[in-house]
N, C-alpha and C positions, 0 to 999 in steps of 0.2 A: 682605378680606385679613387684617384684624386678627383676625377671628373664626377664620380658619384657623390663624393663628399661635398663638392662644390654645389651640386644640385640640391643636396640636403640643406646646405646653408642657405641657398636662395629661397628654398621652400619655407624655412623658418622665418625669413624676413617678409616673404610675400604672402604667406598663407593667411595672414590676418585679413587680407582683403577678401578672402573667400567667406569669412564669417564676420564681416565688419559690422560693428554696432553703430547705431546712429550717433550723430554729434550731440544730440540732447542727452542720450544715455551716458556718453562720455563725460559731459559737463556735470551731470547729476552725480556720477561716481566720484569725480574729483572733489565736488562740493562736500559730499558726505564724508570722504576721507579727511579733507582739510578740517572740517568741523568736529571730527572725532566721533561721528555717529556710526560707530562700528556695526551695531546690530542691523541698522538699516542698510548699510553698505553690503553686508553679507547677504541679507535678504534679496537685495537688488541683483547681485551677481548670481544667486541661485535661480532667480526668475529668468535671467538672460540665458542661463544654461550654457550650451556649447557656443552660443553666439558671442559670449564674452571672451575677451582675449585671455590667453593663459596667464598673463601678468596679473589680471584681476583675481583669478582663482588662486594664484600664489599668495596674493595679499590676504585673501581670506584665511589661508592656512597660517600665515604669519600672525594675524589677529588671534587665531585660535591658540597659538603658542604663547603669545603675549598675555592673554587673559587666563591661561590655564597653567598654574605652577606645575613644573615637571613632576613633582613628587605627589601631587594630589589626584591627578586623573591620567594615569599612564595610557589608558586606551585612547583618549582624545589626542594625546601627544603622538601615539603610535600611528593613528590614522593621518594626522597632519604630516608627519615625516614621510609616511609612505607615499603621499602625493608629491611631496618635495623631491623624492627620488626620481619621479618621472621628469620633473624639470631639470634635475641634475643630468639625466641622460641626454635631454635635448640640448642643454648647455654644452655638454661634452662634445656633441657632434659639431656644434657651431664653433666653439672656442678653438678647436683644432685648426680651423682655417686661418686663424690669426698668425700662426707660426709656420704652417706647412706650405702655403702657396708661395710661388715665386712672385716677385714684384713686377709691376707693369710700368711701362713708360708713361709719361704724362700726355697721353693721346687726347684726353678729354678737355685739357686746359686750352683756352684760347688766348691767354695772356702770356706774353713772352717775357723772359727775365734773364738777366745775366747769371743769376744764381739758380742752379737746378732745383726742381721741386723735391721735397723729401720722398723717399721710397715708401710705397704703400703696398700691402698685400691686396688680393682681390676682395677679401672680406672687409678690410678697412675701407677700400675704395667704394664698395657697395654701401657701407654704412654712411659714408660721406655723401654719396650721390642721393641716397634715400633720406638722409638726415634722420636716421633711425638709430636710437641708442638703447632700444628695449632689451637686447640681449645682455648688455652690460648691467642694466637694471635687474634683470633676472639673476645675474651673478651676485650682485649686491644684496638682493633680497634673500638669496639662498645662503650667503655668508651670514647675514643677520639671523636667519632661522637657525643655523647651526649654533651660533653663539648664544642665541636665546635658549636653545635646547640644553647646552652644557651649563651655562649660567653659573652663578655663585654656588648653587646647591650641589651641582655635580663636582665643582672644584672642592667644595667642603668635604665631599665623599672621599676624594683623594687624600685629604688631610685626616679624615676619620679612620680609614682602614689602616691596619698595621700588617707588617710582615709581607708575605708574598701576595696577599690580597691587594695591598696598596700598589705594588708594582703592576699588577694587572689593571687596576683602575687608571693608573697614570698612562699605561699603554693605550687604553681606550680613549682617554682624554686627548692624547696626542694624535690619535687617528682623526678625531673631529677637527683638531686644529690644522692638521695637514691638508684637509679638504679645503678649509678656509684659505690657507696659504696658496693653494693652486689657483683658486679663483681670483684672489687679490693680485697675484703676479700677472695673470692674463689681463685683468683690468688695467693695471699699471702700464703694461706694455702697449695696449691699445690706446689708452688715453694719451700717452706720450706721443705716439705716432699721429694721432688726430690733432693734438695740441701743436705739434711741430708743423704740421701741414697748414693749420689755420694761422699760426704766427708767421708763416712765410709770406702771407699777404698783409699789406697795410690794411688797417681796419676799414678804410673807405672802399678799398678795392674788394675786400671780402663781401661787404654789403652790396657793392655794385655788381659783383659776380653772382651772389646767391640770394640777394634780397634780404629783407628783414626777417630772420629766422631765429629760433631759440637754440639751435644746435650748438653754437659756441658756448652759450651759458649752460647747456645741459652737460657738456663735457667738463666744464669747470666744476659744476655741482657734483658730478660723479667722482672727480678727483678728490673733492672735500670729503664725500661720504666714504670713499675708499680709505683715505687717511684715518678717518674716524674709526672705521671697522678694524683697520690694521692696528690702531691703538688698543682697541678692546682685545684683539687677538694677542697682542704683545703683553698685555696685562696678565692674561691667563698663562701664557708661556713663561713669563718671568716668575709668576707665582709657583709654577711647577719646578723651575730651576732652583728657586729659593728653597722649596721644600726638600730638594735633594742636595742642598748645600753646594750648588753650582753657581758660577758667575753668569750674569745675564747682561753684561756691559753692552753687548752688540744690540740689545733691544732698547737701549735708552733713547737713541734718536727717533725711532718710530713712536715710542711712548710720548716724546715731546711733540712730535708732529700731530699725534692724536689730540693733545691738549690744544694745539693751534686750531685744529679742525673743529673742536668743540667751541672754542671762542668765536670762530667764524660763523658757526651755526647759531650761536646764541644771539648774534646780532639781529636775526629775524625772530623777534619775540612772539610774533603772531603764529608762526608755524612750529616753533621749537618747543619741546617739552623741557622747560628750564630745570626742573628738579632732577629729572632723569639725567640730563647732560652734566649738570653741576656735580651730581653724585659720581658720574664716570670720570669727571675731571679730577675729583678727589682721589679716586682709585688709581688713576694713572700717576698722579703726583706723588701719592704715597709710595708707589713702587719706585719712582725715581729717587725720592728721599731716602728710602731704605738702603739704597746702594751707597749713600754717603753718611748714613747714620745721623742724618739731620732731618727731623720730622716737622720742622717749623712750618714750612709752606703747606704741607698736607693737613696739619692740625688747624691752621688758619682757615683753610677751605672747608674743613669739617664743621667748624663753628659757624661759618657763613651759611652752609647748607642747613644747619640745624635751625637757623633763624627763618629759613624759607619754608620749613615744614608747617603745614596747616591741617594735617590729618594724622591719625594714629598709625596708619600704614606707613606713611613717610617717616615718622619718628622711629618706627620699628627698624626701618632700613638703616637709619643713622646709627641707632644703638647696635645694630648687628655689625656694621662696619667698624664701630669703635671696639667691639669685642674681638673682631678679627685682627685688628691692629695690635691690641695688647696680647692676644693669644700667640701672634707671630713675632712678638718682641722678645729679644734675648735678655732684657734687663728687668723683666717682671717676674716676681715670685709666683709660684703656683697658687699659694693661698690667696694672694691678692687677685689673681685672675679668676679663681673660683668665686671669690666674694663678688666680683663684678658680674659674673654670670648669674649668681643668685639674685643680685639686685635687678638685673634685666628680667629674670624669671618672675620676680615680684611685680615689676611694672607690667609684664605681660598679663598676669592674672588680673591686675587692677583694671586693665583696658580691654578685657576679653570681649566685651560687647561691641567695641568699636573696631575690632580686627576681623579680617577674613582668614580662613585657614589657621585658626588658633592652634589646633593640635599639631599641625606641621611645624609651626614656629616653636612650639614646646619641644618637639622632637629635635629641632635644630640645636637648641641649647643643650639637650642631653648628649648629642653627638660631640659638642664642644667639650663637655665634661669628660667624655670618653677619650677624646684626643688629649686632654690634659693629663689624664691618668696614664695614657700610653707612654708618656715621656719617662715615667719611672720604671718601665718594664725593660729588662735587659734582653731576655730571650723572647722576642715578639712572636715566635712560632710555637711556644709551649702551650699545652692544653690549659693550664691555669691562667696564662696571660690572655688567651682568647676568651675564656669564660668571664674573666674580670672585665675585659674590654666591652663586652656586650651587655653587662649588667644594667647600665643606665637605660639602654633601649628597652630591656624587659620591664623596667620600672615604668617607663612611659606607656608600655602596652597595657598595663593594669589601669592607667588613668584614661587612656584613649584607645579602647579596643577597635575603633574604626580604622586605626592605623595599622592593623595587623598585616595587611599585604605589604605595606612599605617596610615595616620593621622586620618582618619575616625575610624579606628579600635582602635586607642589609645584613642580618644575622647569617643568612645562608651564604652570601657573597664572602663574608669574612671567614666562615668555617669550611666552605666547600673544598678548597684546595688542600685542606689538612685531613680530610677524611681518610685518604690513602695511608697516611702515616700511622694510623692507630690500629691497623689490622692485627699486628702482633700483640698489642696490649690494649685490646678493645674495651676492657672493663674500667680502665682508668681515665677515660675521656672526661667524665663528669658532665657529659652533655645530657640535659634533661629533656622533658617533653617538648618545650618550646623550641629548643635547638634542633631536635630531631624533626619536628613538624616543619620548621622553617626550611631545613635542608631538603626534606622530601618534596615539599611543594616547589622549591626552587628548581630541583633537578627535573621535575615533571613539567615545569613551565617553559623549559628551554625548547628551542626549535633546532633540531628535533630533540625530544626528551632524552635526558641522560638516564636510561633505564637501569644500567648496571649500578650506578652510584645511588639511585633511588632505592634499589633493592638493598644495597649495602647499608644505607641509612636505616631502613626498616629492621634489618638484622641487628644493627647496633642498638636500636630502641628495645627490641625484644630481649636482648642479652643483658641489658641493664635493668629491665623491669622486674621488680620483686613481687608485685601484686597486680591483679587485674585492674585495668583502668579503662574508663569509657572510651578514651581516644584510641585504645589499643585496636579496636575493630577497624578503624580507619586505616591503620598501618597494615593490618592483614589484608584488607581489600586492595590497597594500592600496591602492596607487594605482589599479590596474585595477578593484578592487572599488568604489572610490569613484566612478570614472567610470561604471561600470555602473549604480550606484544613481542617479546624476544623470541618466543617459540615461532611466531609467524615470520619474523625476520629470518631466523635460521632456516626455516623451511624454504623460503625464497632463495636462500643461499645454498640450498641442497645439503645443508648440514643436518641430516635427519636425526642423528643421535642427540645432538645438542637441542634440537627442537623438542624431541621427546622428553628430555630431562626437564626443560622449562615448563612443558605442559603438565608434567607430574607435580612439579613444585607449585604451579598455579592452582591445580586442583586441590592439593593439600592445604594451601593457604586459605582458599575460599571455604573449604570444608571446615577448617578450624574456626573461622569467623562465624559461619552459620551455626556451628555446634555450641560455641562459647557465648555468642551474643545473639540469641534468636530474635530479639525484637529491635535490632539496631537499624537506624536509618542515618545515612550520611547527611551531616548538617548543610552541606553546600551542593550536593549532587543527588537529586531525587531518584536518579536511575540506579544509585548504589544503595543496596540495603541487604539485610541478611537473607531474604527470600531469593534475591538475585544471586547471591553468593552460593546458596545451596543448589540452585539451578545450574550455575556455571560449573561448579565442582563436579556435579553429576554428569554434565555433558562432556567434560574433558575426561573424566574417569572412563566413561563408556567408549569414547574415542580411542583412548589408550588400550582398552580391553580389545577392541576390534582389531587394532594393529598387532597385538601380541596377547592372545587370550591366556596362554599358560603363564606368562610373566605378570600380567596385571589383573588376573581374576580376583584374587583376594582383595586387592586395592579397590577394585570396582565395587565389590560387595560391600565393603566397609563404608566407602564414600557415598554410594548411591542409596544405601539403606537410610541415611539421614533424611533425605528428601522424601523418600517413598513411605517410610514407616513412622516418622517422628513428627510430633506437633512442634511448631505450628505449620509445618510444611506439607503434611500428608494430604491435606484436602485442597491444595492449591492447583491451579491449572497446570503449573510446571510439573508437579508430582504426577498428575494424571497423564501428562504427556510421556513420562519416562517409566511408567509402570511396566509396560510391555518389555522395554529394554532391560530393566532391572531383573525381571523374571527370566529373560533370556540368559542373563549371566548366572542366575541362581540354578537354572535347570542342569547346568554342567557341574554342579557341586553336589554335596550330599544333602543339600536342602531342597530336594525335589518337591516335597510336599509344600514347602513355603513358596516355591515357584508357582505351583498350581494355584495357591491362594492369591498370589499377585496377578497371575494371568486372569483369574476370575474377576478381578477388580477393574480390568481394562474396559472402559465404557464402550457402548455400541457406536458412539460417534467417533471413536478413534479409528484412524485409517488402518491400524494393525489389529482391529478387533477379530477379523476372521482368522488371521494368523495366530492370534492368541488362542482361539478355540482349537486350532490344529495342534498347537504346542501343549495344550492341556491333555489332549488325547495322547500325544507322544510321551508326556511325563507319566501318565498312568500306565502306558505300555512298559515303560522302564521300571516302574514300581512293581507291576504285576509279575515281573520276572524274578522277583525276590521272595517268592513263596509267602505272600502276605496272608494274614489270618482271614478267616471267612468274612468277618465284619468289614474289613477293609475292601475285600473283593466286592461285596455288595455295595459298598459306598462308591467304588469305581464304576460299577455297572449303572447305578443311578445317575452318577455324574455324566457318563457317556450318553445315556438316554436324554438327559437334559440338554446336552450339547446339540444332539440331532434334532430335538424338537424345536430349536430356535431357527432351523434352516427352512427355507421355502421348499414346498414339495414338488411343485410343477414348473415354477418359473426357472429362468436361467440361473445357473449357479456358476460362480467363478472358480478358477482352478484350485484355489485354497480350500473352498468349501467342499469341493469334490474330493480333494485329498483327505480332508477330515473324515468324510463318510467312509472312504475306503480304509483309512487307518483304523477307525472304530470297528469296521467289519472284520478286519484282520485280528483285532484284539478279541472280538467275540470268538473267532476260530481258535485263538490261543487258549481261551478260557473253556474250550470244548462246548461252546454254545452255537452250533451251526444254524439252528433255527433262528436265533436272534440275528445272525449274519444275513440269512436269506430275507428275513422280514425287512431289515434295514435297506438292503439293495433294491428290493422290490418296491419299497416306499418311494425311493428316489429314481425309479426306473424311467419315469417321464423326463426328468431332468437329464439323466444320463443319455437318453436317446437323442437329445439335442446336440450332443457332441459329434464330431466327425467319426466315422466308423474306425478310422485308423488311429484315433486318439489312444495313447497308452492307458488312460483311465478306463476306457471301454473294455479293453482286454483284461485289465486287472479285476474289474467288476465281474466279468464272465468267469474268470478263473476262481474267484471267491465263491461264486454260485456253484460252480462245478465241485469245488472242494466241499462245500456245505452239503450238496446232494450226496457226495461220496460218503461223508461222515454219517449221513442219515440213511445210508444203504439204498439210496435212490439212484442207482447207477444208470438206469435207463434215461432219467431226466438229465443226469450229468452228461451222458454221451450225446444226447440230443442237443444240449447246450454247446458242447464242444464241436459238434458237427456244423453248428451255425457260426463257428469262429473262422476267421480268415485263415486259409491254408498256410499262408506264409508264416503265421505265428507258430505253426507246429515245427518249424525249423529250430526253435529254441529247445535246447536239451531238456530243460526242466518241464516244458510243456509236453514233450514226447514221453517222458517218464510218467507224467500225470495221466496222459491218455492211455498208456499201456496198463497202468494200475487200474484205471477205470474198466478197461476191457477185461482185465483179469478178474475184477470184482463182478463184472457183468456175466462172466462165464457161469456163475452159480445159477442165474436165471435161465440161461440157455440150456444147461444140463437138466434143469427141472422140467422145462417145457418139453425137452427131448424125451425124458424118461416117461412123462405122462402121455406123450403122443399128441400133445396140443399143437398141431401143425400150424394153425393160424397164428397163434401167439409166438411160436418158435420162429416162423418166417419173418414176422414183424420185428422181433428182437434181432434176428440175424441181419436183416437188411440194415438196421441201425448200426450194428457193430461193424458190419462189413464196410459200410461207407467210411467210418472213422479209420478202420484198420487199413483199408486200401490207401487212404489219404496219408497215413503215417508211412506206409510201405513206399509210397511214391516219393516221400521227402527224405528217405534214408540215404546216407552216403557212406563212403568208406571211412569217413572221419568219425562217424557215430560209434558208440561203444559196441563191442562184440555181443554183449548180453542183450542190448536193446535190439540189435539186428536179429538175433536168434529168437527172441521173444515175439517180435513182430511177425516173423515168418511162421512160428509155431501157432500163434493165435489165428493168423490169416488162413493157414492151411486147415485148421480145425473148423473155422467158420465156413469155409468154402465147401468142405466135404459134407458138413451137416446141411448146408443149403442145397447141395446137389441131391441128397437123398430125400429132402423134405419138399422139394419144389413140386408144384402142381403139374401132373403129366400133360395137362391141356395147355400149359403155358407156351405161348408161341414166340417168346423172346429168344429166338435161336442165337442171335448175336451175343447177348449177355451170357447165354448158356455156354456157348463155345469159348467165350473169354474166360469164364470161370473154370471150365474144364482144362483149358490150356494152362491157366495159372496153377491149378492143383497138380497137374502132371509135372510141370516145371519145378514146383517146390518140392515134390516128393523125390524126384530124381536128384535134385540139388542136395537135399538133406541126407538121402541114402548114401551119397558118395562120401559123406563125412563119417569116418569110423566112430567118432565120438557120439553121433546121434543115431546111427543106423539101427541099433538094437534097443533104442529107447522105446518104452511102452507107448508113449503118446504118438510116436511116429508110426508104430505098427498099427495102432488103432485107426489113425488117419488113412493108412493104406487099405485097411479092411473096409472102411467106409467108402473109399474111392472105388475099390473093385465092386462093391455092392451097387454103387450108383451107376456103374458101367455094365451092370447085370452079369458081371463075372462072378457068379455065385460060388463056384467051386473054390476059386482063389480066395474069395472073401471068407468062406467057411473055414478054410485052413488057418487063416490068420486069426479068426475069432476063437478057434479051438486053441491056438497057441496062447492067446491072451487068457483064456479060461484056465489053462494049465498053470500059467505063470502067476495067476492071482488066486489060486485055490487056497482056501482056509486063511486068507489075509483079511482081517477085520478093519483095516484102515478104510476110512470113509471113501476116499477117492479110488482106492484099489477095489473095494467092494462094489463101487459104482461100475468100474470097468468089467468086473466079472458078470454082473447082471446084464450090462449092455451086450457083452459078448455072448451070453446065454441066449438073449432074445434074438439078436441078429443071426446067431448060428441056426436057430430054429427057422427064421425067415429064409435063410439060404437053403435049408433042408426042404422047406415047403416048396420053394421054387424049383427044386431038382426032383423030389420024389412024391410030392403031393401032400395031402393033409392027414392021412391016417397015422403015420408015425409021429407027426407033430402033435396031434391031439393027445396021444398016449404019453408022450414025453412031458407035455404041459401038465397032464393029470398027475404024473409022478412028482413033478416039481411042486405042485400045490400041496400034495400030501407031505412031502419032505419039509416044506417051509410053512406048514400050517400055523396060522396065528402071526406070521411075519407081515409087518406093514412096509411095503416096498412098492414104489410106483411102477417099476419094471414088472413085478409080479402081477399087479393089477392090469397092466397093459397086455401081459400074456393071456390072462383070463379073458379079457375083451377080445383078443385075437382068436382064441379058441372058440369063443361063441360065434364068431363070424365065419368060421370054417364050415 
């Protein structure tokens, strides 16, 4: 580790050679700095860029600090100090070497002496060898930068604040001073070692050894600058001790050394800033005098400096120092001090044109008045004391609104730590708009922002507000934003419950802002306005609804309604964006018709447009189940037609569009409008055919068509459509039930063709039915319902027996014939073995048809006779059909056994008995008689 640190140290000293600037540039920079041509110096360093040494960039930042009062341009100061932090880290790496490394023997010295050479660390030895003191200069400049940063103004803040705020300011002030202390102690240690080393040589030997160099003089100069800066540091430290009524006797020697360093520096009148140094000499002397209550020396110096002033700016500094003196004196009455402040304020106004940062100087005097008033306060943490203390600042705010950021920060720093104390008695704080705004902005400006206290400040403001105020909207916005950020933080911490709570509060706050202040725009933030608030409240409300619909449904409806339905938001792009989502919330409430209206407003350009069309159909389906009046039903039908007319007829449809078509087709079926359903599906038949055959939408479309055909009593078309369906789909129980119903419905046509003797039509119909029936029979398993298994067998047996007696005798398809005969025999035997079915009329009829097809006429005739006897005088339509069928086939069996004579006679008798009866079987008998 030590080896690495040593390498870093050497790099710090030798890296300059890697980006060495020319001798001419060096001379130019020195000349510009010496002549005080700061702007040209800065420009020259910027042009050199990375080629310039770090010390030159550091000086640029120092110039920035010197020329920019800390209270007037915080951003410039912040940037300057940020770069100084980089140098601080470099210095820290190097300065550690001055104390951590072991000393080396004097191996490099060629001169022998009876007195041993002083011990030196590697870092010090390297500095001597290279005659390079720049690291010490870095430290000096960094100390100077810190002291410039804190300056009289920050010290005055320590005096200005009261109560706990003052304690915090003093702690911050001490942090800065401690940094200076660290650097100065390192500089003292190194310069002492270097000085001791150089003093070990006689002067002539030093120059004989090292030649004519400026190293010796540089070390002496650094010692003087170190004493000077230490004096400045001790002035501030002594001031803080004095403020806290503590003794600072230990600081008197370095204060005196600082005066000596100033006197030494003043000898070089060409390079020294005389006024600046004389002013500091007065400050140090004043602090020394204060310890002995004898101000003669410091007052003499002040009068001397006053004679040196030749500008209004310099006179201001003298007057300011005089005020600090009397303000910190124990023997001055408050009225006298106030009068002196008023006189200075009058002088300030008279010389306004000759002064820079006039408003900041005015603020300084106001802070002095506040400090004066604070002396009379006993309880410096009471609400009344805090309000009274910041009143002078608020007065300055009215005169100089450009100081708002500075004044707000000071007000907030004074009040911020007391916000917690007023939770239990929040109405008695007497903090008005300015105080609350200052606190809110202060908490939001911190790194990271103090979101909880910012929210608390907003709540404090709302609870004290009696009437609506324009600035109220800003508080609602910031409160919502804080809750939103906290929600994100809690979510990252996996505290989902807390995240949900903050999201809800953020949504409500933004909603309240948008509702109460519809035309509001944030004065300092163009991104913050009422339209944005309405948008954000809607977005968060919908997010909450999605996470827990039952819990946040009503909240979502109330909040989202503002953006979607209310001017001036309803026609904005944000409202357009959320129409679909608002309607999605509404559709699950009683406001289904309102949801339809909002869905209808979703523009075609919206990515959710097709989904909106589907949702409209879904909403109408929901409404139509509520027994709507006829006018509403007609409205629904027109609306559904309009939806389908917007869809392409032949081009590719996406899944949502197809779902919309099928949903509307289903609605037509629910409305008992099967023809509308068929027309719709056939219209989009080309688009549906582009889908894969196994797509569920294809099957749904087929089933809808089949149901529509069934409703229209077009069972043949329905069965034909079902026969074109993938057989695996018939494993579905619902589809099996549908197929069986179709076959049962189709039985009417089969019986009609059978009674009429229309063999061609009968065979065509039977072929269609048998194909479906055998398909179902093949899919049946033991897991299917008993009724489905029985019905399938019953229909199949009836269709096969009719097919067997109706087939063309010349048909040579022996394989199919044998298959059907085998099926028929097997089914009859299986059903006969079950006592529940053996005596059923439909089974006896099928047996009679089976024997007839096998030319077993005697057996068949017996069964037909049995059927006639069982159905005699029964006028039920189906039973009556069985009687006529049995009468006809009994005659056929008689004809095949005994010839035509008896058959003709029987038919004649039947004709006379049933004269005037319209019956297909009777007509078929007459036709048969004519053929005999």
